[in-house]
TIMI-2910 file (N, C-alpha, C, CB; in pm, 1 decimal, decimal comma, always signed):
<rs>
+----------+----------+----------+----------+----------+----------+----------+----------+----------+----------+----------+----------+------+
!      n_x !      n_y !      n_z !     ca_x !     ca_y !     ca_z !      c_x !      c_y !      c_z !     cb_x !     cb_y !     cb_z ! resn !
+----------+----------+----------+----------+----------+----------+----------+----------+----------+----------+----------+----------+------+
!   +166,8 !  +4381,6 !  +4204,4 !    +61,2 !  +4407,9 !  +4108,4 !   +114,4 !  +4375,6 !  +3969,7 !    +11,8 !  +4555,4 !  +4117,2 !  Met !
!    +28,0 !  +4317,9 !  +3890,4 !    +66,1 !  +4278,7 !  +3754,7 !    -13,7 !  +4360,3 !  +3654,6 !    +43,6 !  +4127,0 !  +3731,8 !  Arg !
!    +55,9 !  +4408,5 !  +3551,2 !     -5,0 !  +4490,6 !  +3447,1 !    +37,5 !  +4439,0 !  +3310,4 !    +34,1 !  +4639,5 !  +3464,0 !  Phe !
!    -41,1 !  +4348,5 !  +3252,0 !     -3,1 !  +4290,8 !  +3123,4 !     +4,8 !  +4392,7 !  +3010,1 !   -100,3 !  +4183,7 !  +3086,3 !  Pro !
!    -49,6 !  +4513,4 !  +3030,1 !    -44,0 !  +4616,2 !  +2926,7 !    +82,6 !  +4699,1 !  +2927,3 !   -159,5 !  +4706,1 !  +2941,0 !  Gly !
!   +175,4 !  +4670,2 !  +3017,9 !   +300,0 !  +4747,4 !  +3024,3 !   +382,1 !  +4724,3 !  +2897,8 !   +382,5 !  +4708,7 !  +3149,9 !  Ala !
!   +440,6 !  +4833,5 !  +2846,3 !   +521,2 !  +4826,2 !  +2723,9 !   +655,1 !  +4895,8 !  +2747,2 !   +446,1 !  +4890,9 !  +2603,5 !  Ile !
!   +747,1 !  +4876,8 !  +2652,3 !   +882,6 !  +4930,4 !  +2669,1 !   +881,8 !  +5081,7 !  +2690,2 !   +968,2 !  +4895,8 !  +2547,7 !  Ala !
!   +816,5 !  +5156,0 !  +2608,3 !   +805,7 !  +5301,1 !  +2624,9 !   +664,6 !  +5342,2 !  +2587,2 !   +911,8 !  +5377,3 !  +2538,1 !  Arg !
!   +588,7 !  +5382,2 !  +2685,9 !   +449,2 !  +5420,0 !  +2664,4 !   +441,9 !  +5570,0 !  +2637,3 !   +361,2 !  +5381,6 !  +2787,2 !  Asp !
!   +397,1 !  +5610,2 !  +2518,2 !   +385,8 !  +5753,3 !  +2488,2 !   +294,5 !  +5827,0 !  +2586,5 !   +333,7 !  +5772,3 !  +2346,6 !  Pro !
!   +201,2 !  +5756,2 !  +2647,5 !   +111,1 !  +5818,6 !  +2745,1 !   +188,2 !  +5866,3 !  +2868,4 !     +0,5 !  +5719,6 !  +2786,8 !  Ala !
!   +297,3 !  +5799,0 !  +2901,7 !   +379,3 !  +5841,0 !  +3016,1 !   +444,8 !  +5975,0 !  +2985,0 !   +487,5 !  +5734,0 !  +3049,9 !  Val !
!   +503,1 !  +5987,6 !  +2866,7 !   +566,7 !  +6113,9 !  +2829,7 !   +463,5 !  +6226,2 !  +2820,0 !   +641,6 !  +6099,1 !  +2696,5 !  Asp !
!   +345,6 !  +6195,7 !  +2770,7 !   +238,7 !  +6296,3 !  +2764,2 !   +197,4 !  +6339,4 !  +2904,4 !   +116,6 !  +6241,2 !  +2687,3 !  Ala !
!   +189,0 !  +6244,5 !  +2995,9 !   +155,3 !  +6276,2 !  +3135,0 !   +259,8 !  +6370,0 !  +3194,0 !   +144,8 !  +6147,1 !  +3219,9 !  Trp !
!   +386,8 !  +6336,2 !  +3175,0 !   +494,7 !  +6419,4 !  +3228,4 !   +489,5 !  +6560,3 !  +3169,9 !   +630,9 !  +6355,4 !  +3199,1 !  Leu !
!   +458,5 !  +6571,5 !  +3041,8 !   +452,0 !  +6702,2 !  +2975,8 !   +331,8 !  +6784,1 !  +3021,8 !   +446,9 !  +6684,1 !  +2825,0 !  Ala !
!   +231,9 !  +6718,9 !  +3078,2 !   +108,6 !  +6788,9 !  +3115,0 !   +108,3 !  +6841,3 !  +3258,0 !     -8,5 !  +6697,5 !  +3096,2 !  Ser !
!   +210,5 !  +6812,9 !  +3336,0 !   +217,3 !  +6857,8 !  +3475,5 !   +277,2 !  +6997,3 !  +3482,7 !   +300,4 !  +6759,5 !  +3561,1 !  Arg !
!   +253,1 !  +7064,4 !  +3595,5 !   +316,9 !  +7194,4 !  +3619,0 !   +467,9 !  +7176,6 !  +3606,3 !   +278,7 !  +7252,4 !  +3760,3 !  Arg !
!   +536,2 !  +7269,1 !  +3541,4 !   +678,9 !  +7250,2 !  +3511,0 !   +766,2 !  +7212,4 !  +3630,3 !   +732,6 !  +7374,7 !  +3451,2 !  Pro !
!   +745,7 !  +7276,3 !  +3745,6 !   +832,6 !  +7246,6 !  +3860,0 !   +807,9 !  +7106,2 !  +3914,8 !   +811,1 !  +7349,9 !  +3970,9 !  Glu !
!   +685,5 !  +7056,8 !  +3901,4 !   +655,4 !  +6920,1 !  +3944,6 !   +694,8 !  +6819,4 !  +3837,4 !   +506,2 !  +6905,8 !  +3978,1 !  Leu !
!   +672,6 !  +6857,0 !  +3711,6 !   +709,0 !  +6768,6 !  +3600,3 !   +858,4 !  +6738,8 !  +3601,3 !   +668,8 !  +6831,4 !  +3466,1 !  Ala !
!   +939,6 !  +6839,1 !  +3632,0 !  +1084,4 !  +6819,2 !  +3633,1 !  +1124,2 !  +6714,7 !  +3737,2 !  +1156,6 !  +6951,9 !  +3661,0 !  Ala !
!  +1062,4 !  +6721,9 !  +3852,7 !  +1092,5 !  +6625,2 !  +3959,0 !  +1044,7 !  +6485,9 !  +3918,6 !  +1026,5 !  +6668,1 !  +4092,5 !  Ile !
!   +920,2 !  +6476,3 !  +3874,4 !   +864,3 !  +6346,1 !  +3836,2 !   +944,2 !  +6284,6 !  +3721,5 !   +715,9 !  +6360,5 !  +3795,8 !  Ala !
!   +979,3 !  +6367,0 !  +3622,8 !  +1054,0 !  +6317,1 !  +3506,8 !  +1190,1 !  +6262,4 !  +3550,0 !  +1072,4 !  +6429,1 !  +3401,7 !  Arg !
!  +1262,0 !  +6338,6 !  +3632,1 !  +1394,7 !  +6293,7 !  +3675,6 !  +1388,3 !  +6155,2 !  +3738,2 !  +1454,8 !  +6393,3 !  +3775,2 !  Glu !
!  +1295,6 !  +6135,0 !  +3829,2 !  +1293,1 !  +6009,0 !  +3902,1 !  +1229,7 !  +5897,3 !  +3820,7 !  +1218,8 !  +6026,0 !  +4032,3 !  Trp !
!  +1133,7 !  +5929,6 !  +3733,6 !  +1078,9 !  +5823,3 !  +3649,4 !  +1183,1 !  +5777,9 !  +3547,6 !   +950,6 !  +5871,1 !  +3577,5 !  Phe !
!  +1262,2 !  +5870,0 !  +3495,4 !  +1368,1 !  +5830,5 !  +3402,0 !  +1469,4 !  +5739,2 !  +3471,2 !  +1439,1 !  +5955,2 !  +3344,6 !  Leu !
!  +1493,3 !  +5763,0 !  +3598,9 !  +1583,5 !  +5674,2 !  +3672,8 !  +1522,5 !  +5534,9 !  +3686,5 !  +1614,8 !  +5732,6 !  +3812,1 !  Arg !
!  +1391,4 !  +5526,9 !  +3700,9 !  +1325,3 !  +5396,1 !  +3703,1 !  +1342,7 !  +5327,0 !  +3568,7 !  +1175,1 !  +5410,5 !  +3737,1 !  Met !
!  +1320,1 !  +5402,5 !  +3460,0 !  +1337,4 !  +5346,6 !  +3325,6 !  +1477,7 !  +5290,9 !  +3306,0 !  +1308,7 !  +5452,9 !  +3219,8 !  Arg !
!  +1576,5 !  +5359,5 !  +3362,1 !  +1716,6 !  +5323,2 !  +3341,0 !  +1762,5 !  +5202,3 !  +3421,9 !  +1803,2 !  +5439,6 !  +3374,3 !  Asp !
!  +1675,5 !  +5144,1 !  +3501,4 !  +1716,6 !  +5030,1 !  +3584,0 !  +1758,8 !  +4909,9 !  +3501,2 !  +1604,2 !  +4990,2 !  +3676,6 !  Cys !
!  +1697,8 !  +4888,2 !  +3386,2 !  +1733,8 !  +4772,8 !  +3304,6 !  +1652,6 !  +4764,9 !  +3177,9 !  +1716,7 !  +4646,5 !  +3382,9 !  Gly !
!  +1700,3 !  +4684,0 !  +3085,9 !  +1632,4 !  +4667,3 !  +2957,6 !  +1496,8 !  +4599,6 !  +2972,4 !  +1719,3 !  +4587,2 !  +2863,1 !  Ala !
!  +1472,0 !  +4535,8 !  +3085,9 !  +1345,5 !  +4466,4 !  +3108,0 !  +1237,9 !  +4556,3 !  +3169,3 !  +1368,2 !  +4347,1 !  +3197,3 !  Asp !
!  +1267,8 !  +4685,1 !  +3190,2 !  +1169,3 !  +4776,6 !  +3248,2 !  +1063,3 !  +4810,4 !  +3143,4 !  +1237,9 !  +4906,2 !  +3300,8 !  Val !
!   +939,8 !  +4798,4 !  +3185,2 !   +823,5 !  +4834,8 !  +3103,7 !   +747,4 !  +4941,3 !  +3180,5 !   +731,7 !  +4709,8 !  +3071,9 !  Arg !
!   +651,2 !  +5005,1 !  +3115,0 !   +578,7 !  +5113,4 !  +3181,2 !   +437,4 !  +5126,2 !  +3127,3 !   +652,8 !  +5245,3 !  +3164,2 !  Glu !
!   +358,2 !  +5199,0 !  +3203,3 !   +221,6 !  +5231,9 !  +3165,0 !   +168,8 !  +5335,3 !  +3262,8 !   +130,7 !  +5105,0 !  +3162,4 !  Leu !
!    +53,6 !  +5391,0 !  +3229,2 !    -16,9 !  +5473,3 !  +3325,8 !   -109,7 !  +5381,7 !  +3404,0 !    -95,7 !  +5589,6 !  +3256,3 !  Leu !
!    -95,6 !  +5380,9 !  +3535,2 !   -184,6 !  +5304,5 !  +3622,4 !   -245,2 !  +5402,5 !  +3721,3 !   -108,5 !  +5187,6 !  +3696,3 !  His !
!   -375,2 !  +5400,0 !  +3735,3 !   -444,8 !  +5496,4 !  +3821,1 !   -406,3 !  +5639,6 !  +3785,5 !   -413,6 !  +5468,9 !  +3968,8 !  Asp !
!   -376,1 !  +5662,4 !  +3657,8 !   -349,4 !  +5796,9 !  +3609,6 !   -208,5 !  +5848,2 !  +3629,5 !   -440,4 !  +5888,2 !  +3673,8 !  Gly !
!   -114,8 !  +5761,7 !  +3668,0 !    +22,9 !  +5808,8 !  +3684,1 !   +123,3 !  +5704,8 !  +3633,5 !    +51,0 !  +5841,8 !  +3831,6 !  His !
!   +243,6 !  +5750,8 !  +3594,3 !   +345,0 !  +5661,1 !  +3539,1 !   +388,6 !  +5554,7 !  +3638,7 !   +465,2 !  +5740,4 !  +3493,9 !  Pro !
!   +389,9 !  +5432,5 !  +3589,5 !   +425,0 !  +5316,6 !  +3671,3 !   +531,4 !  +5236,1 !  +3598,8 !   +300,0 !  +5228,7 !  +3701,6 !  Thr !
!   +636,9 !  +5200,2 !  +3670,3 !   +746,6 !  +5121,4 !  +3614,9 !   +732,5 !  +4976,4 !  +3659,1 !   +883,6 !  +5178,8 !  +3658,8 !  Ala !
!   +755,9 !  +4887,3 !  +3564,9 !   +741,4 !  +4743,8 !  +3588,9 !   +864,8 !  +4670,2 !  +3538,9 !   +614,3 !  +4689,1 !  +3520,0 !  Cys !
!   +886,0 !  +4551,3 !  +3590,8 !   +975,4 !  +4454,4 !  +3528,9 !   +881,7 !  +4355,9 !  +3462,9 !  +1075,1 !  +4384,3 !  +3633,7 !  Val !
!   +886,1 !  +4351,9 !  +3331,3 !   +784,0 !  +4276,1 !  +3259,7 !   +649,8 !  +4339,9 !  +3289,4 !   +785,2 !  +4124,9 !  +3300,1 !  Gly !
!   +562,9 !  +4263,7 !  +3354,1 !   +430,9 !  +4318,6 !  +3389,7 !   +415,4 !  +4341,4 !  +3540,2 !   +320,8 !  +4224,9 !  +3341,0 !  Asp !
!   +523,0 !  +4325,1 !  +3616,6 !   +517,3 !  +4337,4 !  +3762,6 !   +565,6 !  +4475,7 !  +3806,5 !   +602,6 !  +4227,2 !  +3829,9 !  Ala !
!   +477,0 !  +4552,7 !  +3865,5 !   +507,5 !  +4690,0 !  +3905,4 !   +605,8 !  +4693,9 !  +4021,4 !   +379,8 !  +4763,5 !  +3943,3 !  Ala !
!   +700,5 !  +4789,1 !  +4013,0 !   +791,1 !  +4808,8 !  +4125,7 !   +793,3 !  +4952,5 !  +4176,4 !   +930,0 !  +4767,6 !  +4086,7 !  Phe !
!   +761,7 !  +5051,1 !  +4091,7 !   +768,1 !  +5190,2 !  +4138,2 !   +679,9 !  +5278,7 !  +4050,6 !   +914,3 !  +5241,9 !  +4137,1 !  Ala !
!   +653,7 !  +5399,5 !  +4100,4 !   +572,4 !  +5495,4 !  +4025,3 !   +612,2 !  +5637,3 !  +4064,1 !   +421,0 !  +5472,1 !  +4051,2 !  Tyr !
!   +568,1 !  +5731,6 !  +3983,6 !   +579,3 !  +5874,2 !  +4015,7 !   +440,7 !  +5933,9 !  +4000,6 !   +684,3 !  +5947,9 !  +3923,0 !  Ala !
!   +406,1 !  +6024,4 !  +4090,8 !   +276,3 !  +6091,7 !  +4081,3 !   +292,3 !  +6234,4 !  +4129,3 !   +167,2 !  +6017,4 !  +4164,1 !  Asn !
!   +230,9 !  +6327,0 !  +4057,6 !   +237,2 !  +6468,7 !  +4093,2 !   +105,0 !  +6511,4 !  +4155,6 !   +269,6 !  +6555,8 !  +3968,9 !  Ala !
!   +115,6 !  +6583,3 !  +4264,0 !     -0,3 !  +6638,4 !  +4333,0 !     +5,2 !  +6790,3 !  +4320,7 !     -4,1 !  +6593,7 !  +4483,1 !  Phe !
!    -67,3 !  +6862,4 !  +4401,7 !    -70,7 !  +7007,8 !  +4392,3 !    +64,2 !  +7071,1 !  +4424,3 !   -176,2 !  +7063,0 !  +4485,1 !  Thr !
!   +131,0 !  +7023,9 !  +4527,7 !   +253,8 !  +7089,0 !  +4573,0 !   +371,5 !  +6993,1 !  +4589,5 !   +228,3 !  +7158,5 !  +4703,2 !  Ala !
!   +354,9 !  +6867,2 !  +4552,6 !   +464,1 !  +6771,7 !  +4568,5 !   +451,8 !  +6657,4 !  +4468,4 !   +466,4 !  +6716,6 !  +4711,2 !  His !
!   +557,3 !  +6579,3 !  +4462,6 !   +562,5 !  +6457,8 !  +4380,9 !   +589,8 !  +6342,0 !  +4474,3 !   +671,8 !  +6467,3 !  +4268,2 !  Val !
!   +519,4 !  +6233,1 !  +4453,8 !   +550,3 !  +6108,8 !  +4524,9 !   +627,6 !  +6016,6 !  +4431,6 !   +420,4 !  +6039,1 !  +4576,3 !  Asn !
!   +735,0 !  +5961,5 !  +4482,2 !   +802,3 !  +5849,4 !  +4417,8 !   +767,0 !  +5731,4 !  +4506,3 !   +961,6 !  +5871,1 !  +4402,8 !  Val !
!   +689,0 !  +5639,7 !  +4451,3 !   +633,8 !  +5532,4 !  +4532,2 !   +684,2 !  +5395,2 !  +4492,9 !   +485,8 !  +5534,6 !  +4523,8 !  Gly !
!   +670,3 !  +5303,3 !  +4587,8 !   +721,5 !  +5168,2 !  +4572,5 !   +614,7 !  +5068,0 !  +4613,3 !   +849,5 !  +5148,2 !  +4655,8 !  Phe !
!   +583,0 !  +4975,8 !  +4524,0 !   +475,0 !  +4880,9 !  +4547,3 !   +504,5 !  +4784,0 !  +4661,9 !   +447,9 !  +4803,2 !  +4421,3 !  Phe !
!   +631,4 !  +4753,1 !  +4684,9 !   +671,3 !  +4668,6 !  +4798,2 !   +764,9 !  +4747,9 !  +4889,6 !   +740,6 !  +4537,3 !  +4748,7 !  His !
!   +735,2 !  +4876,5 !  +4904,8 !   +821,4 !  +4965,5 !  +4980,9 !   +838,5 !  +4928,5 !  +5126,9 !   +769,1 !  +5101,8 !  +4972,7 !  Gly !
!   +739,1 !  +4862,1 !  +5184,4 !   +747,4 !  +4825,4 !  +5326,4 !   +862,7 !  +4728,9 !  +5353,3 !   +615,7 !  +4762,4 !  +5372,6 !  Ala !
!   +908,9 !  +4659,5 !  +5250,5 !  +1016,9 !  +4562,2 !  +5269,5 !  +1153,6 !  +4615,5 !  +5227,5 !   +986,5 !  +4436,6 !  +5192,1 !  Thr !
!  +1159,2 !  +4737,5 !  +5175,6 !  +1286,3 !  +4790,4 !  +5126,4 !  +1372,6 !  +4844,0 !  +5240,4 !  +1261,3 !  +4900,7 !  +5023,8 !  Leu !
!  +1503,8 !  +4823,3 !  +5230,2 !  +1593,2 !  +4884,8 !  +5327,9 !  +1592,2 !  +5036,0 !  +5306,3 !  +1738,5 !  +4827,3 !  +5315,9 !  Pro !
!  +1580,9 !  +5112,4 !  +5413,3 !  +1570,9 !  +5257,7 !  +5403,7 !  +1653,4 !  +5323,9 !  +5513,9 !  +1423,6 !  +5302,7 !  +5412,2 !  Asp !
!  +1786,1 !  +5308,2 !  +5509,5 !  +1868,1 !  +5363,2 !  +5617,1 !  +1859,7 !  +5515,5 !  +5628,5 !  +2011,2 !  +5323,0 !  +5596,6 !  Pro !
!  +1827,2 !  +5585,5 !  +5520,4 !  +1815,9 !  +5731,6 !  +5525,0 !  +1680,5 !  +5777,8 !  +5577,4 !  +1839,4 !  +5789,9 !  +5387,0 !  Ala !
!  +1585,2 !  +5685,0 !  +5593,9 !  +1454,2 !  +5719,9 !  +5647,1 !  +1369,4 !  +5805,5 !  +5554,3 !  +1471,0 !  +5790,5 !  +5775,7 !  Gly !
!  +1380,9 !  +5782,4 !  +5423,8 !  +1304,7 !  +5861,5 !  +5326,4 !  +1160,0 !  +5817,1 !  +5311,3 !  +1371,7 !  +5855,1 !  +5192,8 !  Leu !
!  +1133,7 !  +5689,4 !  +5332,6 !  +1001,6 !  +5634,8 !  +5302,8 !   +895,8 !  +5681,1 !  +5402,2 !  +1007,4 !  +5484,0 !  +5301,4 !  Leu !
!   +777,7 !  +5710,2 !  +5346,6 !   +661,3 !  +5747,9 !  +5426,2 !   +548,3 !  +5650,2 !  +5396,6 !   +617,4 !  +5894,7 !  +5396,3 !  Glu !
!   +452,2 !  +5646,1 !  +5486,2 !   +334,6 !  +5562,3 !  +5468,0 !   +331,8 !  +5449,4 !  +5568,4 !   +330,4 !  +5506,6 !  +5327,4 !  Gly !
!   +211,8 !  +5396,6 !  +5586,6 !   +196,8 !  +5288,7 !  +5683,5 !   +109,5 !  +5176,0 !  +5630,3 !   +138,4 !  +5342,2 !  +5812,2 !  Asp !
!    +96,8 !  +5168,8 !  +5497,6 !    +21,1 !  +5059,7 !  +5436,9 !    +93,8 !  +4927,3 !  +5453,8 !     -3,6 !  +5087,5 !  +5288,6 !  Gly !
!    +24,5 !  +4822,4 !  +5425,5 !    +81,6 !  +4688,2 !  +5441,5 !   +200,7 !  +4666,9 !  +5347,3 !    -26,0 !  +4581,0 !  +5415,4 !  Lys !
!   +195,0 !  +4722,6 !  +5227,5 !   +299,0 !  +4699,5 !  +5127,3 !   +365,0 !  +4827,7 !  +5076,2 !   +240,6 !  +4624,8 !  +5011,4 !  Tyr !
!   +285,0 !  +4924,8 !  +5038,4 !   +335,5 !  +5041,4 !  +4965,7 !   +394,8 !  +5147,8 !  +5057,9 !   +224,5 !  +5102,2 !  +4883,5 !  Met !
!   +495,8 !  +5216,3 !  +5004,3 !   +556,9 !  +5331,9 !  +5069,1 !   +591,7 !  +5433,5 !  +4958,9 !   +685,4 !  +5290,2 !  +5152,6 !  Arg !
!   +615,0 !  +5557,0 !  +4999,3 !   +650,9 !  +5660,6 !  +4903,3 !   +748,2 !  +5759,3 !  +4966,1 !   +525,6 !  +5733,6 !  +4852,9 !  His !
!   +815,0 !  +5833,6 !  +4877,4 !   +900,9 !  +5944,2 !  +4917,0 !   +835,2 !  +6069,8 !  +4860,7 !  +1050,5 !  +5926,0 !  +4864,8 !  Val !
!   +815,7 !  +6168,0 !  +4945,9 !   +750,4 !  +6292,4 !  +4905,5 !   +858,6 !  +6395,1 !  +4871,8 !   +655,1 !  +6345,7 !  +5018,4 !  Lys !
!   +851,1 !  +6448,4 !  +4748,5 !   +948,7 !  +6546,2 !  +4700,2 !   +878,2 !  +6677,2 !  +4670,2 !  +1022,6 !  +6494,1 !  +4574,4 !  Leu !
!   +937,0 !  +6787,4 !  +4715,5 !   +877,2 !  +6919,7 !  +4694,2 !   +974,1 !  +7009,0 !  +4618,5 !   +838,2 !  +6985,1 !  +4828,7 !  Arg !
!   +921,8 !  +7093,0 !  +4528,7 !  +1009,3 !  +7188,5 !  +4459,3 !  +1082,3 !  +7276,3 !  +4560,9 !   +927,7 !  +7276,5 !  +4360,9 !  Pro !
!  +1207,9 !  +7304,0 !  +4530,8 !  +1285,0 !  +7392,0 !  +4616,9 !  +1346,5 !  +7326,3 !  +4738,5 !  +1200,0 !  +7501,3 !  +4661,1 !  Gly !
!  +1320,7 !  +7198,3 !  +4757,6 !  +1383,1 !  +7127,0 !  +4869,2 !  +1476,6 !  +7020,5 !  +4813,4 !  +1275,5 !  +7062,9 !  +4962,6 !  Thr !
!  +1577,7 !  +6988,4 !  +4889,6 !  +1672,3 !  +6887,8 !  +4843,1 !  +1635,2 !  +6751,6 !  +4900,0 !  +1816,4 !  +6925,6 !  +4882,7 !  Thr !
!  +1672,9 !  +6650,7 !  +4826,7 !  +1651,6 !  +6513,2 !  +4869,2 !  +1787,1 !  +6444,3 !  +4863,8 !  +1544,9 !  +6439,4 !  +4779,3 !  Val !
!  +1804,7 !  +6345,3 !  +4945,1 !  +1924,6 !  +6264,0 !  +4939,1 !  +1912,6 !  +6176,8 !  +4813,5 !  +1942,8 !  +6176,9 !  +5070,2 !  Asp !
!  +1967,1 !  +6229,1 !  +4703,7 !  +1950,4 !  +6164,3 !  +4573,8 !  +2009,4 !  +6024,2 !  +4571,0 !  +2014,0 !  +6248,1 !  +4465,6 !  Ala !
!  +2122,1 !  +6004,2 !  +4636,2 !  +2181,1 !  +5869,6 !  +4634,7 !  +2094,5 !  +5772,0 !  +4713,3 !  +2323,9 !  +5872,1 !  +4692,7 !  Ser !
!  +2033,2 !  +5817,7 !  +4821,9 !  +1944,7 !  +5729,7 !  +4899,4 !  +1818,2 !  +5696,7 !  +4820,8 !  +1907,7 !  +5795,3 !  +5033,7 !  Ala !
!  +1763,2 !  +5794,9 !  +4749,1 !  +1643,2 !  +5767,7 !  +4669,1 !  +1677,5 !  +5676,3 !  +4552,1 !  +1580,6 !  +5899,4 !  +4617,5 !  Leu !
!  +1793,6 !  +5698,4 !  +4490,2 !  +1836,3 !  +5608,3 !  +4383,1 !  +1854,2 !  +5466,8 !  +4437,1 !  +1967,7 !  +5658,1 !  +4318,9 !  Gln !
!  +1906,9 !  +5454,5 !  +4556,3 !  +1924,2 !  +5321,5 !  +4616,8 !  +1788,9 !  +5254,1 !  +4638,3 !  +2000,1 !  +5332,3 !  +4751,3 !  Ala !
!  +1687,3 !  +5331,1 !  +4677,4 !  +1552,8 !  +5273,9 !  +4693,6 !  +1497,9 !  +5224,9 !  +4559,7 !  +1456,8 !  +5378,0 !  +4755,1 !  Leu !
!  +1516,5 !  +5304,4 !  +4455,4 !  +1468,9 !  +5264,1 !  +4322,2 !  +1539,3 !  +5136,3 !  +4278,6 !  +1492,8 !  +5376,9 !  +4218,0 !  Ile !
!  +1669,3 !  +5133,3 !  +4294,5 !  +1745,4 !  +5014,1 !  +4256,7 !  +1702,9 !  +4893,3 !  +4339,1 !  +1895,6 !  +5038,9 !  +4273,7 !  Thr !
!  +1684,7 !  +4913,3 !  +4467,9 !  +1641,8 !  +4803,3 !  +4554,9 !  +1503,4 !  +4752,0 !  +4514,5 !  +1640,4 !  +4848,8 !  +4702,0 !  Ala !
!  +1412,3 !  +4843,4 !  +4479,9 !  +1277,9 !  +4802,2 !  +4438,4 !  +1283,6 !  +4722,3 !  +4308,9 !  +1186,7 !  +4924,9 !  +4421,0 !  Ala !
!  +1367,2 !  +4765,9 !  +4216,1 !  +1385,0 !  +4695,2 !  +4089,3 !  +1440,2 !  +4554,4 !  +4113,3 !  +1479,3 !  +4774,5 !  +3996,3 !  Tyr !
!  +1546,0 !  +4545,4 !  +4192,7 !  +1605,8 !  +4413,9 !  +4219,6 !  +1510,4 !  +4325,0 !  +4298,8 !  +1738,0 !  +4429,7 !  +4296,1 !  Leu !
!  +1434,6 !  +4385,3 !  +4389,7 !  +1338,0 !  +4310,2 !  +4469,6 !  +1230,7 !  +4246,6 !  +4380,7 !  +1272,7 !  +4401,9 !  +4574,0 !  Asp !
!  +1176,9 !  +4322,0 !  +4286,3 !  +1071,0 !  +4264,7 !  +4201,6 !  +1128,3 !  +4156,0 !  +4111,4 !  +1003,4 !  +4374,9 !  +4116,0 !  Ile !
!  +1252,6 !  +4172,5 !  +4066,9 !  +1315,6 !  +4066,8 !  +3986,2 !  +1327,9 !  +3938,1 !  +4068,9 !  +1456,1 !  +4112,6 !  +3935,3 !  Lys !
!  +1365,8 !  +3952,1 !  +4195,1 !  +1376,3 !  +3835,8 !  +4283,7 !  +1239,9 !  +3772,2 !  +4305,0 !  +1437,7 !  +3875,8 !  +4418,9 !  Thr !
!  +1138,6 !  +3855,8 !  +4328,9 !  +1003,7 !  +3804,1 !  +4348,2 !   +955,7 !  +3727,9 !  +4224,1 !   +907,0 !  +3918,8 !  +4380,9 !  Arg !
!   +986,9 !  +3778,5 !  +4107,3 !   +945,0 !  +3711,8 !  +3982,9 !  +1014,8 !  +3578,2 !  +3965,9 !   +973,7 !  +3800,9 !  +3861,8 !  Leu !
!  +1141,5 !  +3572,1 !  +4001,0 !  +1215,7 !  +3445,7 !  +3989,9 !  +1162,8 !  +3339,7 !  +4085,5 !  +1363,8 !  +3469,1 !  +4016,8 !  Arg !
!  +1115,4 !  +3384,6 !  +4201,6 !  +1070,7 !  +3286,7 !  +4300,7 !   +922,2 !  +3253,7 !  +4293,0 !  +1102,2 !  +3336,8 !  +4437,3 !  Ser !
!   +849,6 !  +3322,3 !  +4204,4 !   +705,8 !  +3290,6 !  +4191,8 !   +685,9 !  +3179,7 !  +4090,7 !   +624,2 !  +3416,0 !  +4150,0 !  Ser !
!   +582,7 !  +3098,4 !  +4111,3 !   +559,1 !  +2984,3 !  +4020,4 !   +517,3 !  +3027,4 !  +3882,2 !   +453,6 !  +2893,0 !  +4077,2 !  Pro !
+----------+----------+----------+----------+----------+----------+----------+----------+----------+----------+----------+----------+------+
</rs>
């Protein structure tokens, strides 16, 4: 997915994070900040009402808070290596990791998914006309 409105730091993303329930906001913020930290070429915006991370204008990941959990999602998640088995979903392309307050996640495995999604979109951009 391409989002030409993505910018280096969108104040709407920080406002979104500040507006969530504290226990969910903390989870979403931690993982979205890790998306931001992938590289200087990361841009962001709110898409469908939640923070979305892009390389340039090409989306690679997002965070979304629900009533009792946070999803860390990947636009091309179906193609990502997932040896820890964190990814959920059965869509053609997208997958997500569901995070709940009070439960632990394999942080290194989730970080590896974020990094893989970032590198994957960079590769896709290089190979597209």
